[in-house]
TIRO-2110 file (N, C-alpha, C; in Angstrom, 1 decimal):
// TIRO-2110
-36.2, 111.4, 80.8, N, 1, A
-36.3, 112.4, 79.8, CA, 1, A
-37.1, 113.5, 80.5, C, 1, A
-36.7, 114.7, 80.2, N, 2, A
-37.2, 115.9, 80.9, CA, 2, A
-38.2, 116.7, 80.0, C, 2, A
-37.8, 117.1, 78.9, N, 3, A
-38.7, 117.9, 78.0, CA, 3, A
-38.5, 117.5, 76.6, C, 3, A
-39.6, 117.6, 75.8, N, 4, A
-39.5, 117.3, 74.4, CA, 4, A
-40.0, 118.6, 73.6, C, 4, A
-39.3, 118.9, 72.5, N, 5, A
-39.7, 120.0, 71.6, CA, 5, A
-39.6, 119.5, 70.2, C, 5, A
-40.5, 120.0, 69.4, N, 6, A
-40.5, 119.7, 67.9, CA, 6, A
-39.7, 120.7, 67.2, C, 6, A
-38.8, 120.2, 66.3, N, 7, A
-38.0, 121.1, 65.5, CA, 7, A
-38.1, 120.7, 64.1, C, 7, A
-38.4, 121.6, 63.2, N, 8, A
-38.6, 121.2, 61.7, CA, 8, A
-37.6, 121.9, 60.9, C, 8, A
-37.0, 121.2, 60.0, N, 9, A
-35.9, 121.8, 59.1, CA, 9, A
-35.8, 120.9, 57.9, C, 9, A
-35.2, 121.5, 56.8, N, 10, A
-35.0, 120.6, 55.6, CA, 10, A
-33.7, 119.9, 55.8, C, 10, A
-33.7, 118.6, 55.4, N, 11, A
-32.5, 117.8, 55.4, CA, 11, A
-32.5, 117.0, 54.1, C, 11, A
-31.4, 117.1, 53.4, N, 12, A
-31.2, 116.4, 52.1, CA, 12, A
-32.4, 116.6, 51.2, C, 12, A
-32.9, 117.9, 51.1, N, 13, A
-33.9, 118.2, 50.2, CA, 13, A
-35.3, 118.0, 50.6, C, 13, A
-35.6, 117.4, 51.8, N, 14, A
-36.9, 117.2, 52.2, CA, 14, A
-37.1, 117.7, 53.7, C, 14, A
-38.3, 118.2, 54.0, N, 15, A
-38.6, 118.7, 55.3, CA, 15, A
-38.7, 117.5, 56.3, C, 15, A
-38.0, 117.6, 57.4, N, 16, A
-38.2, 116.5, 58.4, CA, 16, A
-38.6, 117.2, 59.7, C, 16, A
-39.2, 116.4, 60.6, N, 17, A
-39.5, 116.8, 61.9, CA, 17, A
-38.6, 116.0, 62.8, C, 17, A
-38.1, 116.7, 63.8, N, 18, A
-37.3, 116.1, 64.8, CA, 18, A
-37.8, 116.4, 66.2, C, 18, A
-38.0, 115.3, 67.0, N, 19, A
-38.3, 115.5, 68.4, CA, 19, A
-37.0, 115.6, 69.2, C, 19, A
-36.7, 116.7, 69.8, N, 20, A
-35.5, 116.9, 70.6, CA, 20, A
-35.9, 116.7, 72.0, C, 20, A
-35.3, 115.7, 72.7, N, 21, A
-35.6, 115.4, 74.1, CA, 21, A
-34.3, 115.7, 74.9, C, 21, A
-34.6, 116.4, 76.0, N, 22, A
-33.5, 116.7, 77.0, CA, 22, A
-33.4, 115.6, 78.0, C, 22, A
-32.3, 115.2, 78.3, N, 23, A
-32.0, 114.1, 79.4, CA, 23, A
-31.0, 114.7, 80.4, C, 23, A
-31.4, 114.8, 81.6, N, 24, A
-30.5, 115.3, 82.7, CA, 24, A
-30.3, 114.2, 83.7, C, 24, A
-29.0, 113.9, 83.9, N, 25, A
-28.7, 112.9, 84.9, CA, 25, A
-27.5, 113.4, 85.7, C, 25, A
-27.8, 113.8, 86.9, N, 26, A
-26.7, 114.4, 87.8, CA, 26, A
-26.0, 115.5, 87.1, C, 26, A
-24.7, 115.4, 86.8, N, 27, A
-24.0, 116.4, 86.1, CA, 27, A
-23.9, 116.3, 84.6, C, 27, A
-24.6, 115.3, 84.1, N, 28, A
-24.6, 115.0, 82.6, CA, 28, A
-25.9, 115.5, 82.0, C, 28, A
-25.8, 116.2, 80.9, N, 29, A
-26.9, 116.6, 80.1, CA, 29, A
-26.6, 116.2, 78.7, C, 29, A
-27.6, 115.5, 78.1, N, 30, A
-27.5, 115.2, 76.6, CA, 30, A
-28.9, 115.2, 76.0, C, 30, A
-28.9, 115.1, 74.7, N, 31, A
-30.1, 115.3, 74.0, CA, 31, A
-30.3, 114.1, 73.0, C, 31, A
-31.5, 113.6, 72.9, N, 32, A
-31.8, 112.7, 71.8, CA, 32, A
-32.6, 113.4, 70.7, C, 32, A
-32.3, 113.1, 69.5, N, 33, A
-32.9, 113.7, 68.3, CA, 33, A
-33.6, 112.6, 67.6, C, 33, A
-34.9, 112.5, 67.7, N, 34, A
-35.7, 111.5, 67.0, CA, 34, A
-36.2, 112.1, 65.6, C, 34, A
-35.8, 111.5, 64.5, N, 35, A
-36.3, 111.9, 63.2, CA, 35, A
-37.6, 111.3, 62.9, C, 35, A
-38.6, 112.1, 62.5, N, 36, A
-39.9, 111.6, 62.3, CA, 36, A
-40.4, 111.7, 60.9, C, 36, A
-41.1, 110.7, 60.4, N, 37, A
-41.8, 110.7, 59.2, CA, 37, A
-43.2, 110.2, 59.4, C, 37, A
-44.2, 111.0, 59.1, N, 38, A
-45.6, 110.7, 59.3, CA, 38, A
-45.9, 110.1, 60.7, C, 38, A
-45.4, 110.8, 61.7, N, 39, A
-45.5, 110.5, 63.1, CA, 39, A
-44.9, 109.2, 63.6, C, 39, A
-44.0, 108.7, 62.8, N, 40, A
-43.2, 107.5, 63.2, CA, 40, A
-41.8, 107.8, 63.3, C, 40, A
-41.1, 107.4, 64.3, N, 41, A
-39.7, 107.6, 64.5, CA, 41, A
-38.9, 106.7, 63.5, C, 41, A
-38.1, 107.3, 62.7, N, 42, A
-37.3, 106.6, 61.7, CA, 42, A
-35.8, 106.4, 62.1, C, 42, A
-35.4, 107.3, 63.0, N, 43, A
-34.0, 107.2, 63.5, CA, 43, A
-33.9, 108.0, 64.8, C, 43, A
-32.9, 107.6, 65.6, N, 44, A
-32.6, 108.4, 66.8, CA, 44, A
-31.1, 108.6, 66.9, C, 44, A
-30.7, 109.8, 67.1, N, 45, A
-29.3, 110.2, 67.3, CA, 45, A
-29.1, 111.0, 68.6, C, 45, A
-27.9, 111.1, 69.1, N, 46, A
-27.7, 111.7, 70.4, CA, 46, A
-26.7, 112.9, 70.2, C, 46, A
-26.9, 113.9, 71.0, N, 47, A
-26.0, 115.1, 71.0, CA, 47, A
-25.5, 115.4, 72.4, C, 47, A
-24.3, 115.8, 72.5, N, 48, A
-23.8, 116.3, 73.8, CA, 48, A
-22.9, 117.5, 73.6, C, 48, A
-22.7, 118.3, 74.6, N, 49, A
-22.0, 119.5, 74.5, CA, 49, A
-20.5, 119.3, 74.4, C, 49, A
-19.9, 119.9, 73.4, N, 50, A
-18.5, 119.8, 73.1, CA, 50, A
-17.8, 121.1, 73.7, C, 50, A
-17.0, 120.9, 74.8, N, 51, A
-16.5, 122.1, 75.4, CA, 51, A
-15.3, 122.7, 74.6, C, 51, A
-14.8, 122.0, 73.6, N, 52, A
-13.7, 122.6, 72.8, CA, 52, A
-14.4, 123.5, 71.7, C, 52, A
-15.4, 123.0, 71.1, N, 53, A
-16.1, 123.8, 70.0, CA, 53, A
-17.2, 124.7, 70.5, C, 53, A
-17.6, 124.5, 71.8, N, 54, A
-18.6, 125.3, 72.4, CA, 54, A
-20.0, 125.2, 71.7, C, 54, A
-20.3, 124.0, 71.4, N, 55, A
-21.6, 123.7, 70.7, CA, 55, A
-22.0, 122.3, 71.0, C, 55, A
-23.3, 121.9, 70.8, N, 56, A
-23.7, 120.6, 70.9, CA, 56, A
-23.4, 119.8, 69.6, C, 56, A
-22.8, 118.6, 69.7, N, 57, A
-22.4, 117.8, 68.5, CA, 57, A
-23.0, 116.5, 68.6, C, 57, A
-23.2, 115.9, 67.4, N, 58, A
-23.7, 114.5, 67.4, CA, 58, A
-22.7, 113.6, 67.9, C, 58, A
-23.1, 112.5, 68.6, N, 59, A
-22.2, 111.5, 69.1, CA, 59, A
-22.2, 110.3, 68.3, C, 59, A
-21.0, 109.7, 68.0, N, 60, A
-20.9, 108.4, 67.3, CA, 60, A
-20.7, 108.6, 65.8, C, 60, A
-20.6, 107.4, 65.1, N, 61, A
-20.2, 107.5, 63.7, CA, 61, A
-21.4, 107.2, 62.8, C, 61, A
-22.6, 106.9, 63.3, N, 62, A
-23.7, 106.5, 62.5, CA, 62, A
-24.6, 107.6, 62.1, C, 62, A
-24.3, 108.9, 62.4, N, 63, A
-25.1, 110.0, 62.0, CA, 63, A
-24.9, 110.3, 60.5, C, 63, A
-26.0, 110.3, 59.8, N, 64, A
-25.9, 110.5, 58.3, CA, 64, A
-25.3, 111.9, 58.0, C, 64, A
-24.6, 112.0, 56.9, N, 65, A
-23.9, 113.2, 56.5, CA, 65, A
-24.9, 114.4, 56.4, C, 65, A
-26.1, 114.1, 55.8, N, 66, A
-27.1, 115.1, 55.6, CA, 66, A
-27.5, 115.7, 57.0, C, 66, A
-27.6, 114.9, 58.0, N, 67, A
-27.9, 115.4, 59.3, CA, 67, A
-26.7, 116.1, 60.0, C, 67, A
-25.5, 115.6, 59.8, N, 68, A
-24.3, 116.3, 60.3, CA, 68, A
-24.2, 117.7, 59.7, C, 68, A
-24.7, 117.9, 58.5, N, 69, A
-24.7, 119.2, 57.8, CA, 69, A
-25.6, 120.2, 58.6, C, 69, A
-26.5, 119.7, 59.3, N, 70, A
-27.5, 120.5, 60.1, CA, 70, A
-27.1, 120.6, 61.5, C, 70, A
-26.0, 120.1, 61.9, N, 71, A
-25.6, 120.0, 63.3, CA, 71, A
-25.6, 121.4, 64.0, C, 71, A
-25.1, 122.4, 63.3, N, 72, A
-25.1, 123.7, 63.9, CA, 72, A
-26.5, 124.2, 64.2, C, 72, A
-27.4, 124.0, 63.3, N, 73, A
-28.8, 124.4, 63.5, CA, 73, A
-29.4, 123.7, 64.7, C, 73, A
-29.2, 122.4, 64.8, N, 74, A
-29.7, 121.7, 66.0, CA, 74, A
-29.0, 122.2, 67.3, C, 74, A
-27.7, 122.5, 67.2, N, 75, A
-27.1, 123.1, 68.4, CA, 75, A
-27.7, 124.4, 68.8, C, 75, A
-27.9, 125.3, 67.8, N, 76, A
-28.5, 126.6, 68.1, CA, 76, A
-29.9, 126.4, 68.7, C, 76, A
-30.7, 125.5, 68.1, N, 77, A
-32.0, 125.2, 68.7, CA, 77, A
-32.0, 124.8, 70.1, C, 77, A
-31.0, 123.9, 70.4, N, 78, A
-30.9, 123.4, 71.8, CA, 78, A
-30.5, 124.6, 72.7, C, 78, A
-29.5, 125.4, 72.3, N, 79, A
-29.2, 126.6, 73.1, CA, 79, A
-30.3, 127.5, 73.4, C, 79, A
-31.1, 127.8, 72.3, N, 80, A
-32.3, 128.7, 72.5, CA, 80, A
-33.3, 128.1, 73.4, C, 80, A
-33.6, 126.8, 73.3, N, 81, A
-34.7, 126.1, 73.9, CA, 81, A
-34.4, 125.5, 75.3, C, 81, A
-33.2, 125.0, 75.5, N, 82, A
-33.0, 124.2, 76.6, CA, 82, A
-31.8, 124.5, 77.5, C, 82, A
-30.7, 125.0, 76.9, N, 83, A
-29.4, 125.0, 77.5, CA, 83, A
-29.4, 125.5, 78.9, C, 83, A
-29.9, 126.7, 79.2, N, 84, A
-29.8, 127.2, 80.6, CA, 84, A
-30.6, 126.4, 81.6, C, 84, A
-31.6, 125.7, 81.2, N, 85, A
-32.4, 125.0, 82.2, CA, 85, A
-31.6, 124.0, 83.0, C, 85, A
-30.9, 123.2, 82.3, N, 86, A
-30.1, 122.1, 83.0, CA, 86, A
-28.9, 122.6, 83.7, C, 86, A
-28.4, 123.8, 83.3, N, 87, A
-27.2, 124.3, 83.9, CA, 87, A
-27.4, 125.1, 85.1, C, 87, A
-28.7, 125.4, 85.5, N, 88, A
-28.9, 126.3, 86.6, CA, 88, A
-29.1, 125.4, 87.9, C, 88, A
END
């Protein structure tokens, strides 16, 4: 894990905190998104860059719909905060 940033946003009517962690391994870059409640991790989901849609997307089928609805916001946060670092 390379860097961690805190991102706060409303999901399903309540404010959540998410720790977004960048992971760089050779030519692969992905992000883990840890959802936090009262400083405890309640869930962890992963995002990777989708070259077709040109944005970071959640990986797998277990991502809750409320979180998928915020996928674009997470993607924009990653672009603003991390994206260029691993690609240079």
